[in-house]
N, C-alpha and C positions, 0 to 999 in steps of 0.2 A: 686346305689348311687354314686359310683366312676365314672361311665360313665357320670352321670349327672354333676358332678363337672368338669370333663374334657371338656365336651361339653360347659359348661358355660365359662370355662377358654379360650377355643379356640375362642368362640364368642367375648369375651372381647378383646382378642388379635387382632382379625380382626377389631373390632371397633376402637381400638387404632391406628392401621395402617391406617385406613380410615381417622381418625381425623388428623393424622400427615400429610398425603398427602394433605388433604384439607387446613390445616394450612400453609403448604409450598406453595401451590398454591395461597393462600390468600396473603402471604407475597410477592410473586413474582408479583402479580397483583398490590399490593400497591406500590411496587417499581417502576413499569412501569407507574403507574398513576401519579407519581411525575415528570416524564420526559415529556418534550415538544414533539410535533410531530417531528419525525425524525428517523434516523437510528443510532443505538448504538451497541457497543461491550462491553461486560462485561468480563474482564480478571480476572477470579477467580484464584488468586495466593496463594501460601503458606503463604503469609504475609497479605492477605485480598483481597478485590475486588477493581478493578480499572475500572470505567465506562468511556468510551470515546464516544463522538459524532462524527460520521463519515460524512465528507463533501461530500456526494454523488452527489451534484449538481455542485460543483466546481471542484471536482476531481473524476469523475465517473469511469474512467478506473482503477485508483489506488484502489478505494473502492471496485469495482467489484472483483478485484484480491484478496484483503484482505478477504472480506466476503466469496468469493467462496472457498478460501483455508480453512478458518475457518470452513465452513459447509461441506466441501468435495464435493462441486458441480463443482469445478474448476479442470480441468485436471492438474496433476503435476507428480512428480516422486514417489509418494506414491499411494496406492490403492484408486481409485475413491470411494467416499462415506465416506472415513475416515477423520475425522477432522485433519487438518494439524498441528495446533498449540498446541493441548493438550499434556502436558507433557514436552514441550520444555523449556529450561532454559534461563535465562537472562545471556548470556555469557560474556557480556561486560558492566560494570558499572563504571562510572567516577563521583566521588563526585562533586556536584555543576555544573554538565554538563548534563548527561543523563543516561538512562538505555536502553540497546539494547537487543532485543531478536528476535525470529523467525527463528533461524538457526537450522535445524535438525541435523547438525554435532556438534553443540555446540562450534565451534572454530572460527566462523566468515567467514568460507569458504563455508558454505552450502547454499542451496537454493531449489527451487521447480523444477529445471531442465530446466528453460527458463529464459529469461530476457525481460524486456519491457521498453518503453521510459519514460523519466522524464515528468511528467504531472504538469507543473508549472501554477499557477494562481496568484491571488492577496493575497492568504493566505501566511502568514509570520511566521517566528520563533520569534514571538514578545512577548512571555510570557512563564511562566512555564506551563507544561502540554501539550505542542504541540506534536502531533503524526505525525511522518514523516518517509519517507522511507530511510533506510540505503542503501548505494551502494558502489561500488568500482570504480566509475567514471561515466561519462555521459551515460545515457540510459542503466544502468546495474541493474535495479530494479528486485527484485525477491520476497522473502518472509520476509526478515529481515526488522525490523522497530525499531524506538527508540522513547522514550518519554523524553522531556526535563525537567530539574530541574529549569531552568531559561530561560530568553530570550537569543536566540543565533542567532542574526541577520547575522553573517558571513556565516551562512548556507543557507541563501536565494539565490535562483537561482542555488543551488548545490544539494539540497535534496528536494523532493516533499512532501509538507505538505498535509495531508488528514484527519485531525481531531484534537480534543483536549479533555483533561480530563474534565469531568463535576462532577465527584465524585471519591474520593479516592486518592487525591493528597498526602495525608499523607502516603498512602501505597507506592506510587511511591518513596517517599523520604526514605522509610524503605528498599526498595529492595536492596539486595546485590548480588554480583556475585555468581551464583550458585542457587539463588532462581528460582522458576519455575512457569509456568502457569499450574494449575491443569486442567482447562477447559476454553475454550473461547466460550462464548454464544453471539449470535447476537440477538438484540432486535429491533423489528420494531414497531414504534408507528405512527398510522395514515395510511390512505389509500395510500398515495403517497409512503411512505417508503415500504409498503407491496407489492406494484406493481413493485418496483425496482428490476429488474432481475440481478442475480449475478452468473449465471452458465457459462460454457465454451463458449456457443454460444454468450451470452451477452458480454463476454470479447473480443471475436474476432471481433464482430460488432463495439464495442466502440474503439478497437485498430485501426481499419481501419479508423474510423471517426476522431480519433485524428491525425493519420498520414496525412490525407488530410488537416485537419485544420493547422497542423504544416507546411506543404508544402506551403499552401496558405499564411501563415504569412511570410514565407521565401521569396516567390516570391514578396510579397508586399514590403518587406524590400529592396530587390535587385532593384526593379523598382524605389524606392524612393531615394536610395543612389548611384545606378549605372545605370542611365537611358539609357545608350548606350550598356549595356550588352546584349549579345545574348545567348539564351539557346542552349546547346549541347544535342546530343542524349544520352549522359552518365549522364544527370541530372545536369550538371554544367552550370553556367552562366559565360561567358567570355566577358571581356571588355578590348580592347587594348588601353592602354594609351600612349604607345610609341613603334613604330615599330623598330625591331632590324635590324642589318646589316649583320647578319650571314647567314648560309645556311637555306633555307626555309624548314620547316617541312612538311611532307606528312602524309596522312592518315595511321594510324597504328603505327606511331612513338610515343615513350614515351618522354614527355617533362616535364620539371620542372616548376611547377606553384606556384606562391606566393599567398596564400589564404588571404581572407579579414581579418581574425583574426591574421595575421602576420606569420602564419605557412607556411610550404612548403610541396608540395605533387607532386608525379609523376602521370601524367594523360596521357592516351592513346588517341591520336587524332582520332576522329570518322569521321571527314570530311576533 
């Protein structure tokens, strides 16, 4: 009799577990069904969920980095296969400006152990909920990101935008310093998003493609603005606008060069 009761109890328990799993799966599918085709990240924070749509077509390099770290498929300074963002705090929060996270050290100085270039596009910091890369200067992107409370146009051209909030802006506004990401889940809706590769190999391929694209853009700019400039072996373009009267420099000499942005730099003559 007792064994029969225990058996019935265990069976009921297993049934309840199965129903809970199915219900959770149902809610997950329902949530995804409401999203348009695309690539998304759900930041499950201690204050609630923040869902961001990732601009993988306009900022592929940055999105590959973010998703690869989130899923552990991207090489970093933590164990491969381990989700990078889970458990990390929002270490910097400024009211009516933004919330910043993604730093394993939690003090603004941490990262994944590497840096990559700013990937600028026509995406702007033009509204609340913009997802963008935090950095310490040009081409110093790593793992840190921020989400805006309002439009922040002064950040355009300085920080790379790669997504925006589609659900949970009220959660963004509730986040305080010290709040944290319990788990970061990537959601792929549609065949195109599912085919988008986000591992280390994909990152390296896209990184090279972006470097070539950036260089081609630079060459085009030089030819348009400095038509008489000549390329050097060191990767610089030189245009002589006025010949000097001093001692002639020779190959191997270090010379002071005024850059097109107004700055100055010492360059070694290659020819």
